[in-house]
Backbone bond lengths (Angstrom), bond angles and torsions (degrees), N, CA, C in turn:
res aa  C-N    CA-C-N  psi(-1)  N-CA   C-N-CA  omega(-1)  CA-C   N-CA-C  phi
1 Y - - - 1.468 - - 1.520 110.63 -
2 S 1.329 117.55 -46.96 1.465 120.56 -177.35 1.523 111.15 -65.25
3 L 1.353 117.63 -39.83 1.460 120.38 179.95 1.523 110.91 -63.64
4 L 1.340 116.85 -43.08 1.461 119.88 179.14 1.527 111.27 -64.02
5 K 1.335 116.24 -38.58 1.468 119.64 179.68 1.531 110.88 -67.31
6 I 1.335 116.52 -41.57 1.465 120.15 177.94 1.526 110.09 -63.97
7 A 1.344 116.30 -43.00 1.465 120.14 179.66 1.520 111.03 -61.48
8 E 1.332 116.69 -39.43 1.460 120.23 178.61 1.520 110.86 -67.25
9 D 1.338 117.00 -41.62 1.463 120.70 -179.15 1.528 111.99 -66.51
10 Q 1.341 116.50 -40.35 1.459 120.43 -172.02 1.530 113.80 -99.86
11 G 1.335 117.40 -7.06 1.449 119.76 179.56 1.508 114.09 78.85
12 Y 1.343 117.18 31.58 1.464 120.44 178.06 1.523 110.19 -81.47
13 L 1.312 116.14 147.96 1.456 122.52 172.96 1.529 107.45 -99.79
14 V 1.345 116.92 117.68 1.465 121.92 -175.21 1.524 109.89 -104.70
15 T 1.322 116.76 128.73 1.464 121.94 171.47 1.525 107.74 -120.62
16 A 1.325 117.12 147.32 1.458 120.77 -177.90 1.520 109.49 -151.13
17 M 1.329 115.69 157.77 1.463 120.82 176.75 1.521 109.23 -154.45
18 D 1.339 116.49 153.54 1.454 120.74 174.62 1.527 109.20 -65.12
19 W 1.357 114.75 146.49 1.454 119.34 179.68 1.519 108.37 -93.15
20 R 1.327 116.04 108.82 1.460 119.41 -179.28 1.534 110.09 -57.62
21 G 1.314 115.77 135.43 1.454 121.85 -176.25 1.512 112.44 101.91
22 M 1.356 116.27 -24.10 1.463 120.95 -179.81 1.525 111.61 -132.45
23 S 1.322 117.72 17.72 1.461 120.53 179.53 1.525 110.19 -87.46
24 S 1.325 116.62 176.23 1.471 120.78 -179.91 1.530 111.04 -63.58
25 F 1.338 117.22 -28.06 1.463 120.93 179.58 1.529 112.14 -72.01
26 D 1.342 116.08 -17.33 1.464 120.00 -179.41 1.525 112.76 -93.32
27 M 1.336 117.15 -3.39 1.463 120.00 -177.08 1.526 113.20 -59.15
28 P 1.353 120.69 -42.52 1.469 119.19 178.19 1.531 112.97 -57.25
29 V 1.331 116.86 -38.52 1.464 120.65 178.77 1.528 110.23 -66.14
30 L 1.341 116.64 -42.86 1.462 120.77 -179.76 1.526 111.29 -64.59
31 L 1.322 116.80 -40.87 1.462 120.31 179.04 1.531 110.97 -65.04
32 K 1.329 116.36 -42.40 1.468 119.70 178.50 1.527 110.38 -65.62
33 L 1.328 115.97 -34.81 1.461 120.68 177.78 1.529 110.40 -59.53
34 L 1.337 116.55 -45.00 1.466 121.17 -176.59 1.523 112.51 -75.65
35 M 1.322 117.09 -32.77 1.462 119.82 -172.00 1.532 113.94 -95.68
36 A 1.336 117.92 -26.82 1.458 117.61 -170.44 1.521 115.52 -140.74
37 D 1.346 117.91 -36.50 1.463 118.84 -169.19 1.528 111.23 -137.01
38 P 1.334 118.86 87.44 1.471 121.32 179.77 1.526 113.42 -60.57
39 N 1.348 117.31 -21.29 1.471 119.32 179.41 1.527 112.62 -63.00
40 L 1.339 116.56 -18.00 1.461 119.94 178.30 1.532 112.46 -67.63
41 M 1.328 116.45 -8.84 1.460 119.69 175.97 1.528 109.99 -59.51
42 Q 1.320 116.72 -33.46 1.464 119.82 178.31 1.529 110.78 -66.00
43 A 1.341 116.94 -39.63 1.466 120.35 177.59 1.522 110.60 -65.71
44 T 1.337 116.56 -40.27 1.466 120.62 177.86 1.524 110.72 -62.49
45 R 1.323 115.65 -43.97 1.473 120.06 178.29 1.531 110.77 -60.52
46 D 1.334 116.62 -44.83 1.466 120.19 -179.32 1.526 111.59 -65.82
47 N 1.339 116.96 -35.78 1.465 120.21 176.54 1.521 111.41 -64.94
48 I 1.330 116.62 -38.11 1.467 120.07 178.04 1.525 110.01 -65.60
49 M 1.347 116.62 -38.80 1.466 119.49 175.53 1.528 110.94 -61.65
50 Q 1.338 115.97 -39.83 1.459 119.31 175.78 1.525 110.53 -63.66
51 G 1.349 116.05 -35.27 1.463 120.30 174.93 1.519 111.82 -61.84
52 F 1.346 117.29 -38.01 1.465 120.96 174.46 1.527 110.33 -58.60
53 A 1.351 115.52 -45.70 1.464 120.20 -178.16 1.528 111.18 -65.03
54 C 1.330 116.64 -41.81 1.471 120.23 178.72 1.522 110.85 -62.14
55 R 1.318 116.02 -40.42 1.464 119.60 -179.42 1.528 110.94 -69.39
56 L 1.309 116.67 -36.88 1.470 119.50 175.96 1.526 110.74 -62.27
57 A 1.340 116.38 -39.49 1.460 120.23 177.71 1.528 110.81 -62.91
58 L 1.343 116.08 -40.71 1.463 120.06 177.44 1.523 110.91 -64.38
59 Q 1.340 117.08 -44.57 1.466 120.51 179.12 1.529 111.02 -59.89
60 H 1.327 116.07 -40.50 1.473 119.16 179.31 1.526 110.57 -65.84
61 Y 1.326 116.15 -39.85 1.467 120.03 178.78 1.530 110.98 -65.21
62 I 1.327 116.59 -38.09 1.471 120.48 178.46 1.528 110.55 -59.53
63 K 1.329 116.04 -42.24 1.461 120.38 -176.54 1.527 112.76 -83.22
64 N 1.338 117.84 -19.42 1.461 120.22 -171.16 1.518 114.22 -130.08
65 G 1.315 118.21 28.67 1.455 117.82 178.21 1.518 114.69 177.47
66 L 1.314 117.36 -35.31 1.464 120.38 -175.14 1.524 112.04 -59.78
67 L 1.323 115.94 -44.55 1.469 119.27 -175.36 1.524 112.77 -70.07
68 E 1.327 116.76 -11.17 1.461 120.72 178.20 1.530 112.54 -92.35
69 E 1.340 116.79 -6.43 1.458 120.35 -177.04 1.524 110.94 -66.16
70 S 1.335 115.89 149.46 1.461 121.20 -175.83 1.528 112.01 -64.58
71 F 1.354 117.52 -31.15 1.467 118.67 -177.80 1.530 112.53 -73.95
72 L 1.344 117.42 -6.13 1.460 120.67 174.67 1.532 111.23 -106.90
73 Q 1.324 116.30 16.58 1.456 121.20 174.10 1.528 108.97 -110.50
74 F 1.310 116.64 136.04 1.459 121.79 -172.15 1.528 109.97 -123.37
75 Q 1.307 115.23 138.03 1.455 120.36 -179.16 1.518 110.78 -106.81
76 N 1.315 114.27 139.21 1.461 120.87 177.08 1.527 107.75 -144.86
77 K 1.342 115.31 112.82 1.468 121.28 179.82 1.533 111.05 56.95
78 G 1.331 115.13 40.27 1.454 120.30 176.45 1.507 115.76 84.19
79 E 1.339 117.66 -8.21 1.466 120.84 -179.60 1.521 109.01 -100.03
80 V 1.330 117.49 137.25 1.464 123.44 -177.72 1.522 109.57 -95.54
81 Y 1.339 116.00 127.88 1.460 122.09 177.53 1.529 108.38 -111.25
82 R 1.324 116.18 143.33 1.458 120.39 176.21 1.528 109.07 -141.35
83 I 1.339 115.38 162.38 1.462 120.76 177.43 1.515 108.92 -71.70
84 P 1.343 118.72 129.55 1.471 120.28 -179.63 1.523 111.11 -59.73
85 T 1.324 116.33 140.79 1.468 120.27 -178.42 1.527 113.06 -121.77
86 N 1.340 118.12 0.03 1.458 117.68 179.30 1.529 110.02 -75.52
87 D 1.316 117.20 163.23 1.465 122.18 -170.96 1.519 113.63 -62.93
88 T 1.341 117.60 -31.34 1.457 119.55 -173.58 1.522 113.41 -82.69
89 R 1.343 118.05 -25.66 1.456 119.71 -174.92 1.523 114.25 -121.36
90 S 1.319 117.54 -2.07 1.459 118.97 -178.20 1.523 110.62 -67.35
91 P 1.326 118.39 141.29 1.465 121.02 -178.97 1.518 111.04 -66.61
92 P 1.332 117.70 150.17 1.467 120.21 -178.90 1.521 111.25 -69.11
93 S 1.325 115.54 150.83 1.462 121.81 175.06 1.523 107.50 -98.45
94 V 1.330 115.74 118.71 1.468 121.47 -173.92 1.527 109.42 -118.25
95 F 1.328 116.89 130.00 1.464 120.93 173.42 1.519 108.27 -90.87
96 Y 1.350 115.89 128.37 1.469 121.22 178.74 1.524 108.25 -126.03
97 G 1.331 116.94 115.74 1.456 120.91 -178.71 1.505 111.38 -131.16
98 N 1.333 116.17 134.72 1.458 121.18 178.70 1.518 110.22 -120.78
99 S 1.322 116.29 142.14 1.463 122.72 176.93 1.527 110.12 59.40
100 Q 1.344 117.86 -115.55 1.457 119.53 178.36 1.523 110.95 -61.29
101 G 1.334 116.29 -34.22 1.461 119.96 176.07 1.513 112.45 -64.90
102 G 1.345 116.22 -31.44 1.458 119.89 176.29 1.517 112.20 -75.26
103 I 1.349 116.15 -35.47 1.464 120.79 -179.73 1.527 110.46 -67.95
104 L 1.336 116.43 -54.95 1.461 120.18 179.39 1.532 111.05 -71.80
105 G 1.334 115.99 -31.51 1.460 119.89 -178.68 1.514 113.35 -65.13
106 A 1.334 117.52 -29.59 1.469 119.94 178.67 1.517 110.71 -62.94
107 A 1.347 116.74 -42.13 1.468 120.25 178.02 1.520 110.98 -72.95
108 Y 1.329 116.63 -42.32 1.464 120.53 -176.98 1.526 111.71 -62.46
109 T 1.314 117.63 -46.72 1.463 120.47 -177.13 1.528 111.96 -69.49
110 A 1.342 116.68 -32.14 1.466 119.04 175.93 1.527 110.29 -69.95
111 L 1.336 115.94 -37.25 1.461 121.29 -178.62 1.525 112.04 -66.73
112 Q 1.348 116.64 -39.02 1.466 119.28 -176.86 1.530 112.56 -93.47
113 G 1.321 117.42 4.01 1.462 121.33 -177.16 1.515 115.37 -46.17
114 P 1.354 119.07 -50.40 1.475 119.79 -177.37 1.531 113.84 -64.63
115 S 1.330 118.69 -17.64 1.463 120.82 -177.04 1.525 112.66 -70.67
116 G 1.327 117.11 -24.88 1.455 120.81 -178.06 1.518 114.56 74.56
117 L 1.339 117.84 9.71 1.466 120.78 -178.82 1.519 112.08 -74.83
118 I 1.321 117.85 -22.44 1.464 122.23 179.04 1.523 107.91 -122.50
119 Q 1.333 115.70 129.68 1.464 120.22 -178.57 1.536 112.95 -96.11
120 K 1.334 116.84 -25.94 1.466 120.44 -177.30 1.519 109.46 -145.74
121 V 1.339 115.82 153.36 1.465 121.44 -178.04 1.527 109.32 -132.56
122 I 1.336 115.39 132.58 1.467 121.43 174.56 1.526 107.82 -124.83
123 L 1.319 116.92 120.70 1.460 122.30 -178.20 1.529 109.19 -118.24
124 G 1.335 116.17 117.83 1.462 121.41 178.40 1.522 110.85 -101.95
125 T 1.313 117.07 133.12 1.474 124.66 -177.66 1.528 111.32 43.38
126 P 1.337 118.53 56.08 1.463 121.21 -179.81 1.527 111.03 -89.62
127 A 1.337 116.51 173.76 1.462 120.31 -179.97 1.522 110.72 -172.02
128 I 1.310 116.32 166.17 1.458 127.17 162.22 1.523 104.63 -141.33
129 S 1.121 120.36 162.29 1.390 152.03 -7.88 1.527 109.10 -97.78
130 F 1.334 114.07 158.80 1.462 122.70 -178.54 1.530 112.15 -49.47
131 S 1.337 116.89 -49.83 1.469 120.31 -176.01 1.524 111.79 -70.18
132 L 1.331 117.57 -36.36 1.467 120.64 178.31 1.519 111.39 -65.54
133 V 1.327 115.78 -44.63 1.467 120.31 -176.79 1.519 110.76 -66.44
134 L 1.329 116.86 -49.85 1.460 120.19 -172.12 1.518 112.75 -63.50
135 Y 1.315 116.95 -55.40 1.462 117.72 -170.38 1.519 112.42 -67.87
136 N 1.322 117.84 -24.33 1.466 120.37 -178.96 1.520 112.88 -99.18
137 S 1.342 117.35 8.57 1.455 120.76 -176.68 1.524 111.82 -100.97
138 E 1.331 114.98 141.24 1.463 120.51 176.30 1.530 110.81 -64.09
139 S 1.328 116.83 -29.66 1.460 120.77 -178.28 1.531 112.93 -71.33
140 F 1.322 117.07 -11.47 1.458 120.48 -177.29 1.526 112.97 -85.91
141 R 1.315 118.71 -6.23 1.470 121.40 -172.80 1.527 112.16 -57.26
142 K 1.320 117.11 -45.96 1.466 119.84 -177.72 1.524 111.35 -65.84
143 Y 1.337 115.95 -40.12 1.463 119.22 178.72 1.524 110.83 -68.56
144 D 1.323 115.80 -33.08 1.464 120.40 177.96 1.530 110.70 -61.86
145 K 1.316 116.71 -39.82 1.468 120.48 178.43 1.529 110.79 -64.26
146 L 1.329 116.73 -36.95 1.462 119.96 176.97 1.525 111.21 -65.25
147 L 1.335 115.38 -42.13 1.463 119.29 -179.57 1.521 111.95 -65.92
148 L 1.326 116.92 -34.70 1.463 120.67 -179.01 1.525 112.29 -70.23
149 L 1.334 116.93 -9.20 1.462 119.17 172.48 1.534 110.46 -70.87
150 N 1.330 116.27 -20.04 1.461 121.24 -177.86 1.521 113.80 -113.70
151 F 1.347 116.76 -8.36 1.468 120.19 -178.63 1.524 109.74 -125.68
152 F 1.331 114.90 160.43 1.460 119.73 -178.47 1.525 112.32 -80.57
153 N 1.324 118.19 -35.36 1.464 120.73 -176.01 1.525 109.82 -153.35
154 N 1.334 115.44 174.15 1.466 120.81 -176.55 1.520 113.01 -72.98
155 R 1.323 116.77 -19.21 1.473 118.48 175.25 1.517 109.92 -62.31
156 Q 1.335 116.20 -41.66 1.456 120.20 178.21 1.535 111.23 -68.35
157 V 1.329 116.68 -33.78 1.465 120.45 176.54 1.526 110.06 -62.20
158 R 1.318 116.33 -43.35 1.467 120.31 179.58 1.530 111.05 -62.72
159 I 1.318 116.29 -40.67 1.467 119.62 179.38 1.528 110.00 -62.70
160 M 1.345 116.31 -42.54 1.455 119.47 -179.98 1.526 111.38 -64.38
161 L 1.333 117.49 -41.69 1.467 120.63 178.55 1.525 111.02 -62.79
162 S 1.324 116.51 -36.67 1.465 120.06 178.31 1.526 111.38 -66.65
163 V 1.345 116.48 -35.57 1.463 120.06 176.68 1.527 109.95 -68.51
164 L 1.350 116.88 -43.52 1.465 120.36 178.61 1.527 111.44 -62.84
165 Q 1.336 116.46 -26.03 1.460 120.61 178.99 1.532 111.17 -58.64
166 L 1.326 116.54 -30.91 1.472 120.38 -179.89 1.528 110.89 -60.53
167 A 1.342 116.34 -37.49 1.466 119.70 176.99 1.517 111.24 -75.78
168 W 1.335 116.83 -36.51 1.466 122.09 -177.77 1.521 112.27 -68.47
169 D 1.340 117.19 -25.50 1.463 120.68 -176.40 1.520 112.87 -55.88
170 A 1.338 117.20 -27.64 1.467 120.16 -178.13 1.520 112.47 -64.36
171 V 1.342 118.17 -25.92 1.459 121.18 -179.60 1.531 110.69 -116.27
172 S 1.313 116.45 18.61 1.462 121.22 -178.22 1.526 110.28 -96.74
173 P 1.328 117.73 144.87 1.470 120.18 176.81 1.517 112.64 -57.83
174 S 1.343 117.57 -31.68 1.460 120.40 -178.48 1.525 111.05 -63.29
175 N 1.344 116.99 -27.96 1.463 120.70 177.40 1.525 110.83 -81.95
176 V 1.341 116.57 -46.16 1.467 120.57 -178.35 1.524 111.16 -65.30
177 L 1.341 116.41 -33.02 1.456 120.57 -176.06 1.528 113.07 -95.94
178 A 1.333 116.88 10.73 1.462 119.42 -179.34 1.530 110.14 -61.73
179 P 1.333 118.01 131.87 1.465 119.75 179.98 1.527 111.24 -69.71
180 P 1.334 118.49 155.20 1.472 124.63 2.00 1.531 111.89 -82.70
181 I 1.334 116.47 136.78 1.460 121.66 178.13 1.527 108.14 -97.00
182 I 1.319 116.19 114.94 1.465 119.87 -177.77 1.522 111.41 -110.31
183 E 1.357 117.23 -17.58 1.459 119.67 179.98 1.528 110.63 -80.47
184 E 1.324 114.66 152.02 1.461 119.62 175.18 1.525 109.65 -74.66
185 R 1.320 116.53 150.29 1.460 120.78 174.04 1.524 108.69 -142.08
186 P 1.323 117.22 151.12 1.469 120.25 -176.29 1.523 111.52 -70.09
187 P 1.337 117.63 157.92 1.474 120.33 176.36 1.524 110.71 -63.14
188 I 1.327 115.76 145.18 1.464 121.18 -172.49 1.529 110.13 -125.07
189 L 1.327 115.09 135.85 1.459 122.41 173.93 1.526 107.84 -115.11
190 L 1.341 117.55 123.45 1.456 122.46 179.52 1.524 109.99 -112.71
191 Q 1.330 116.96 138.83 1.470 122.70 179.64 1.521 108.58 -135.57
192 S 1.335 116.54 131.69 1.465 120.21 -178.84 1.518 109.74 -146.79
193 G 1.343 115.46 167.13 1.459 121.43 -178.64 1.514 111.43 -123.17
194 L 1.315 117.33 128.77 1.460 121.65 176.92 1.525 109.32 -73.79
195 G 1.321 116.22 128.03 1.455 121.08 -176.59 1.511 112.99 98.80
196 D 1.351 117.16 6.09 1.462 122.24 178.08 1.528 109.16 -63.58
197 P 1.350 118.57 121.10 1.463 119.85 -178.17 1.534 114.19 -80.94
198 V 1.339 117.09 -13.18 1.464 120.77 -176.83 1.528 111.15 -94.55
199 I 1.322 116.94 -46.48 1.467 121.77 178.01 1.525 107.88 -110.24
200 P 1.329 118.06 105.60 1.472 120.45 -176.51 1.524 111.83 -65.56
201 T 1.320 115.62 145.22 1.464 121.96 -177.58 1.520 111.66 -59.90
202 I 1.325 117.54 -36.83 1.463 121.01 -177.94 1.525 110.99 -61.78
203 A 1.347 116.86 -33.88 1.466 120.67 179.30 1.528 111.07 -75.64
204 T 1.340 117.20 -35.11 1.469 120.52 175.82 1.521 110.69 -65.55
205 E 1.333 116.51 -41.96 1.466 120.66 178.79 1.527 110.86 -60.37
206 A 1.328 116.95 -37.23 1.466 120.45 179.57 1.522 110.80 -62.16
207 L 1.339 117.01 -41.20 1.465 120.38 178.00 1.522 111.07 -68.01
208 V 1.322 116.93 -40.86 1.466 120.59 179.57 1.526 110.32 -58.45
209 R 1.327 116.50 -42.00 1.468 119.55 178.21 1.527 111.24 -68.30
210 A 1.346 117.40 -38.33 1.468 120.52 179.27 1.526 111.36 -63.24
211 L 1.329 116.68 -35.33 1.467 121.76 179.35 1.523 112.47 -82.94
212 N 1.338 116.33 -6.10 1.467 121.00 -175.13 1.522 110.62 56.50
213 A 1.330 115.30 42.33 1.465 121.14 -177.13 1.524 110.84 -83.05
214 S 1.314 115.75 155.37 1.465 123.00 175.66 1.514 108.94 -110.51
215 S 1.331 116.66 144.95 1.462 120.41 176.98 1.523 109.94 -86.70
216 V 1.329 115.67 156.00 1.466 121.03 -178.63 1.524 109.77 -69.24
217 P 1.340 117.98 157.73 1.463 120.85 -174.51 1.524 114.69 -57.21
218 H 1.345 117.81 -38.13 1.464 121.02 -175.81 1.529 112.14 -105.31
219 N 1.312 116.61 31.20 1.460 121.36 176.28 1.537 109.73 -56.36
220 P 1.347 118.37 140.61 1.462 119.48 -177.45 1.525 113.90 -59.55
221 R 1.336 117.07 -30.97 1.463 120.39 174.19 1.523 108.40 -102.64
222 R 1.311 115.91 117.66 1.461 120.22 -175.15 1.523 112.28 -72.70
223 D 1.321 116.47 -41.22 1.460 120.62 -174.78 1.520 110.04 -120.71
224 V 1.337 115.83 114.10 1.463 122.76 174.95 1.520 106.93 -120.74
225 F 1.316 116.65 127.82 1.455 121.34 -174.40 1.532 111.38 -54.85
226 G 1.327 115.62 126.90 1.461 121.02 175.89 1.510 115.43 77.31
227 V 1.337 117.86 6.81 1.470 121.49 -177.64 1.524 109.38 -119.15
228 N 1.315 116.45 125.31 1.456 121.25 178.12 1.524 110.33 -80.67
229 R 1.322 117.10 133.70 1.463 121.34 176.22 1.523 108.90 -101.96
230 V 1.338 115.45 122.88 1.465 120.60 -179.34 1.526 108.89 -68.50
231 P 1.336 118.58 130.94 1.473 120.11 -175.34 1.528 114.56 -70.60
232 T 1.317 117.45 -34.71 1.469 120.68 -178.08 1.521 110.03 -137.66
233 E 1.331 115.43 154.45 1.455 120.77 179.54 1.515 111.93 -64.20
234 R 1.332 116.30 -24.92 1.460 121.52 -175.56 1.530 112.48 -61.25
235 V 1.343 117.02 -29.08 1.467 120.11 -176.38 1.534 112.39 -106.72
236 L 1.339 117.19 12.58 1.463 120.59 -179.80 1.524 111.83 -59.19
237 N 1.325 116.16 -39.64 1.457 119.99 -174.20 1.521 113.31 -75.35
238 D 1.342 117.27 -2.89 1.457 120.13 174.35 1.523 111.39 -80.75
239 S 1.337 117.28 -11.14 1.460 121.63 -178.19 1.526 110.52 -87.87
240 V 1.336 115.80 144.06 1.465 120.91 177.77 1.521 110.27 -69.33
241 A 1.338 116.49 -35.82 1.462 122.23 179.51 1.522 109.06 -140.65
242 V 1.334 116.32 141.67 1.462 121.86 -177.80 1.523 108.94 -126.95
243 W 1.332 115.54 139.30 1.466 122.53 -174.88 1.522 110.35 -122.70
244 A 1.340 115.88 132.72 1.467 121.72 175.44 1.524 109.17 -127.62
245 E 1.321 116.09 134.62 1.465 122.01 177.65 1.527 109.85 -112.72
246 V 1.318 115.98 152.90 1.460 122.33 171.10 1.523 107.46 -120.35
247 L 1.322 117.11 131.33 1.460 121.35 -178.13 1.525 109.88 -105.84
248 F 1.338 116.02 112.40 1.464 122.17 174.65 1.527 106.93 -91.22
249 E 1.323 116.68 110.40 1.462 122.01 -164.29 1.526 113.55 -58.64
250 D 1.319 118.15 -53.53 1.470 120.49 -175.96 1.520 111.30 -62.22
251 Q 1.317 116.77 -45.54 1.464 120.56 -177.06 1.525 111.34 -69.26
252 Y 1.329 116.86 -35.90 1.461 119.31 -179.95 1.522 110.92 -69.33
253 Q 1.323 116.32 -38.02 1.457 119.43 179.33 1.521 112.33 -66.53
254 S 1.337 117.16 -31.42 1.461 120.60 -177.89 1.528 112.80 -89.39
255 A 1.347 117.57 -3.10 1.467 120.83 -179.53 1.521 110.28 -67.50
256 S 1.338 115.94 150.98 1.461 121.70 -179.45 1.524 110.62 -65.85
257 R 1.327 116.60 138.93 1.466 122.13 179.12 1.530 112.36 -111.66
258 N 1.324 118.09 -0.86 1.464 120.46 -173.99 1.526 112.42 -120.21
259 N 1.341 116.37 26.55 1.472 122.33 177.23 1.522 112.64 61.92
260 E 1.323 116.76 24.64 1.455 120.76 174.54 1.523 108.99 -107.28
261 V 1.323 115.76 152.80 1.458 120.32 179.64 1.520 109.42 -69.78
262 A 1.334 116.61 124.00 1.460 121.13 -178.53 1.523 110.11 -73.62
263 P 1.336 117.78 153.40 1.470 119.84 176.94 1.518 110.59 -62.69
264 P 1.343 117.66 150.90 1.468 120.91 -178.04 1.533 112.24 -58.49
265 D 1.319 115.67 139.40 1.461 121.09 177.91 1.528 107.51 -132.41
266 K 1.329 116.29 102.50 1.462 120.88 -175.57 1.522 112.69 -68.82
267 T 1.344 116.79 -14.74 1.465 119.54 179.47 1.531 111.59 -87.34
268 N 1.335 116.80 -10.18 1.459 120.06 -178.79 1.522 109.14 -85.61
269 L 1.327 115.57 96.72 1.464 121.57 -178.64 1.529 111.15 -113.52
270 I 1.322 115.95 30.49 1.459 119.81 -179.10 1.523 110.94 -57.27
271 H 1.324 116.36 -43.88 1.456 120.22 -176.14 1.530 111.42 -60.26
272 Q 1.333 117.20 -38.10 1.458 121.34 -179.43 1.524 112.36 -83.23
273 C 1.324 117.04 -32.82 1.465 120.64 -170.97 1.527 114.12 -92.64
274 L 1.328 117.74 -16.29 1.462 119.49 -176.59 1.521 111.74 -57.22
275 R 1.336 116.81 -39.42 1.470 120.78 -176.22 1.522 112.25 -68.83
276 Q 1.352 117.91 -9.60 1.463 120.84 177.52 1.528 111.90 -103.59
277 D 1.327 116.85 8.86 1.462 120.10 176.74 1.525 109.07 -69.35
278 C 1.310 116.52 124.35 1.470 121.13 -171.41 1.528 112.82 -63.86
279 A 1.329 117.35 -37.24 1.463 120.04 179.96 1.524 110.69 -66.22
280 L 1.324 117.19 -39.15 1.465 120.51 178.69 1.530 111.10 -69.77
281 I 1.332 116.40 -35.35 1.464 119.96 176.75 1.527 110.40 -64.67
282 A 1.329 116.83 -41.30 1.467 120.64 177.78 1.523 110.49 -62.25
283 Q 1.344 116.32 -40.63 1.467 120.08 177.71 1.526 110.91 -63.81
284 M 1.334 115.72 -41.45 1.455 120.76 -177.87 1.522 111.41 -67.00
285 T 1.330 118.05 -46.34 1.460 120.41 -178.38 1.521 112.11 -65.68
286 E 1.322 117.10 -37.71 1.465 118.73 178.55 1.523 110.66 -68.27
287 F 1.326 116.58 -36.90 1.463 120.86 177.29 1.528 110.53 -61.77
288 I 1.325 116.68 -41.82 1.470 120.93 -179.91 1.526 110.88 -69.78
289 Q 1.322 116.34 -43.17 1.465 120.29 -172.11 1.523 113.94 -77.35
290 S 1.348 116.77 -38.59 1.466 118.02 -168.09 1.523 114.64 -127.30
291 D 1.332 118.86 5.07 1.472 122.48 -177.78 1.527 112.49 65.59
292 T 1.313 117.63 12.17 1.459 121.70 -178.33 1.515 110.03 -104.34
293 I 1.329 116.68 135.86 1.468 121.70 176.09 1.518 108.41 -104.01
294 I 1.314 115.92 122.16 1.464 120.78 178.58 1.525 109.69 -103.17
295 D 1.312 116.23 165.94 1.462 122.26 176.83 1.524 108.69 -93.34
296 P 1.342 118.96 106.55 1.469 120.18 -178.16 1.517 113.16 -73.86
297 C 1.341 116.46 -9.14 1.470 120.59 -175.41 1.522 112.89 -97.95
298 E 1.320 116.93 0.77 1.468 119.11 -179.49 1.525 109.91 -66.00
299 G 1.313 116.20 128.02 1.465 121.50 179.11 1.511 113.50 104.97
300 D 1.347 117.73 -44.46 1.469 119.28 -178.44 1.519 113.41 -127.08
301 N 1.344 116.83 5.12 1.468 121.85 -178.78 1.526 113.24 53.73
302 C 1.324 116.19 25.97 1.474 122.82 178.03 1.530 112.44 56.96
303 F 1.329 117.12 36.21 1.464 121.52 172.41 1.525 108.38 -88.75
304 R 1.328 117.37 132.78 1.457 122.88 178.68 1.527 108.97 -125.84
305 S 1.312 116.20 128.35 1.469 120.57 -178.86 1.521 112.15 -85.99
306 E 1.347 117.72 -17.47 1.455 120.25 -179.02 1.530 110.14 -152.67
307 I 1.331 115.18 162.79 1.460 121.51 176.92 1.523 108.55 -103.19
308 S 1.312 116.21 132.35 1.465 120.01 177.84 1.514 108.89 -145.71
309 C 1.331 116.20 119.24 1.452 119.54 177.73 1.517 109.43 -164.87
310 Y 1.322 115.29 168.48 1.463 121.25 176.87 1.519 108.79 -108.10
311 I 1.338 116.90 127.54 1.453 121.96 -179.53 1.517 108.47 -123.34
312 P 1.317 119.00 105.64 1.468 120.75 179.99 1.526 111.52 -59.14
313 G 1.328 115.70 138.02 1.455 120.57 177.39 1.506 114.51 85.92
314 L 1.338 117.74 -11.43 1.458 120.34 179.36 1.518 109.10 -90.94
315 I 1.322 116.62 121.57 1.464 120.79 -176.97 1.517 110.38 -61.93
316 R 1.329 114.81 -42.29 1.459 118.79 -177.87 1.533 110.00 -95.14
317 S 1.307 117.15 56.47 1.453 121.07 179.37 1.525 109.60 -72.08
318 L 1.326 116.17 138.47 1.459 119.92 -176.09 1.521 112.84 -78.54
319 T 1.313 116.33 -16.82 1.460 121.28 179.87 1.519 108.73 -136.79
320 K 1.313 117.26 136.61 1.460 121.16 -179.54 1.527 111.20 -69.43
321 F 1.310 115.61 155.48 1.461 121.12 179.36 1.532 110.04 -57.95
322 G 1.310 114.87 133.16 1.454 120.16 177.53 1.522 113.82 89.94
323 D 1.357 117.56 -15.43 1.460 120.03 -179.26 1.522 111.98 -81.19
324 W 1.353 115.21 -26.83 1.463 117.99 -177.27 1.520 109.94 -76.67
325 Q 1.332 115.27 127.59 1.457 120.03 175.81 1.510 108.99 -159.72
326 C 1.300 116.07 157.43 1.455 121.99 179.37 1.515 108.94 -127.33
327 N 1.302 115.78 130.21 1.462 120.59 174.41 1.530 108.81 -94.94
328 Y 1.336 115.42 53.25 1.453 120.02 -178.80 1.513 109.70 -77.19
329 T 1.306 115.63 155.60 1.467 121.30 179.38 1.518 108.88 -113.24
330 I 1.328 115.77 148.92 1.459 121.23 177.23 1.519 107.99 -126.97
331 P 1.329 117.40 157.45 1.460 119.94 -178.49 1.518 111.92 -65.20
332 D 1.313 115.52 156.29 1.467 121.18 179.94 1.526 108.79 -81.14
333 V 1.325 115.01 80.36 1.469 121.22 -178.51 1.524 108.60 -121.33
334 T 1.312 116.60 130.38 1.458 120.15 178.77 1.511 109.20 -82.45
335 M 1.330 116.22 118.00 1.455 121.95 179.61 1.518 109.94 -103.35
336 P 1.332 118.27 154.43 1.475 120.25 176.44 1.514 111.40 -62.10
337 T 1.305 117.53 140.33 1.461 121.33 178.41 1.520 109.45 -124.83
């Protein structure tokens, strides 16, 4: 919802596609993998690689044909207008991935970096590694019950996930970003929420270190192991990747501290609501419009006392339809229309 609203406000053209290997059509394969045949992990991995190829084909079409289509040409008083496609005025191509899109998107965007098809990358609630994300995620509970039909305890489940990680490494950012990195890659903006029950913080930190990202000057956590914190906003754009966190106080305080799965909390909607945080939206739009990365935490250190957002389809939505809005500001930059 927030992405569509931002696109409407700013005039962005949004394209999207299902990720082969992780779409609804792949669920039967994933279920069989967990319940009966772990060897299917190789098929899942290969399908995800095919998803990379399909997305690359879409990116190439966007840059080399989509903007020429008749449905993107507009008439006004007999004159035909189209989106500029020459190198100097063509709009930037930005990859935006949230949750699973952020996890797979980190590897995909690093892999296609030398192609020049994507100029900027925004990853919301991203993470690595497969085993870290799954076992510490609230979303894994149902799959865990399926696995326990074949194992005696969760210790054995963890061992199996660690073995499956060997197959997953081929499509993991930790593999694509393994040093030495000699290929160019687009600048990356990462956004995450402390206390997220779906994507554990420990897995997000692992990706931040793999990307060699720096945290913003006023990040709520000053010291994160292996992560450089930029001292001033003035030098933010010198970093290849920049990371900003938002700390939701109540949810962060109730998060598990002993590496155990916390009890379900239906009020914890950080994973769904983070993308509607107005400060992060302002950071994202400025990054897209002007190539500048700002510190969204300046002034309040990204501390939030409550969660408020609109989630379509959720019965217990915290905000009514139409009430959610952001009075964010963007730089005065003339974009092609």
